[in-house]
N, C-alpha and C positions, 0 to 999 in steps of 0.2 A: 690091399686089390682096389683100381677101379674102375667102378665099372656104368656102363654105357648105353643105352637105348641106336639101334642102328638102325635103317633101312634103305631101299630104292623105294618108288613107286613109278608105276604104268598107268599104262588106260587101257582097258581094253573094250571091246565089245563081245556079242554073242561069238561072230566069227571068230574070236582071237584076238590077239595083241593090235593096239594100234597107237598108241604112242609110247615109246618109255625114252632114257638117257641116247639111245643108242641113234632112234630114228628122231627123234628131235636137234638130238648132231645133225645129222645125213641134210635135217631139213633147210639149216644153220650154214651149212658149207653150199648147198643149194642156191640159197641165197645169195652169197658172198660171194661163191667163180659161178653160175648162171649157166654151170655144164653138169650134169647125173656122172660123165663119170669123171668131171677134173675132183670132184667130191668124194665119190668114192676111191681115187688112187689117193687123195690125202688124207681117207681113213681109213685106208690099208686096208680095204675090203673089191673086194673084185664089184664089176660094175653089174651080175646078173645078180649080185646080190642087192644090190643097193636099186637096181630096178625092181626086185621084188618087192625090198619096201615100203618106195613109192607105193607099184601096184598094191598092195595093200590096203593101204593108205588110205590111196583115192577111191576104193573099192567098196569100202570101213566107214564115209563117211558121203553125209547129201552131198557135195560137190568138192571138187576134186583141188587138192592140200598143193599142189605140184602140175601143173602143164607146159609139155613141150614142142616147141619151136622146130619142126622139120631141117633138114641142109640146107642149101641150097649154099648163096654166095657167100653166108658168113658160118655159116656152120653149122645153124639150128641151136638148142641150147635149152634149159629148163630156169622155168620162172616157179619161184612163189604165187598165191591168187594171197589173194582178202583173208578166204579162207586159213591159209597154210602159217600166213603171218600172224595172223588169233590163235593158228595152235600153238605157236611156241610160245606166243604168249598165255595162256591160260595153265598152258604145262608149267613155265615157273612160277606163275603165282602158286598152283598147288605145289609144287614142289619146293616153294618157301617157309608156305603154312605147314607142307608139311615134316622141315628142318626142324622149323620152330617149336612144333608137337615134341619132337622127338627131344632136345634141346630141354625143355619142361620135363620129361617124364627122366632125362638123364640126372637130373636134379635134380629128382623126387628119390630118386635110388639112390644118389650120395646120401640123402639128411635120413636113409634109412638102417644106414651100414650104422 
């Protein structure tokens, strides 16, 4: 039997979840597609759920991670702020360190068998 350490990482505030895999994917899709609606559709979640995630993230940080442009001639859109880009980077750095920790602990489990 092969033993493996496993887990998922997320970041919380006193008010609740702030960043996790799904929210990071949503931020990346917004950055890529320039639209909350398109990001939600691609992720197969409702627009309302995507909106709620962005609203929670924006309220739980000092500066918003996503800003919205109202409709008009080009139909509006959503943009990641520098803080949003930084949040993605920091989450990936933390996740990489966590994965390395899990790999080290898994190697330790194998030695104990």
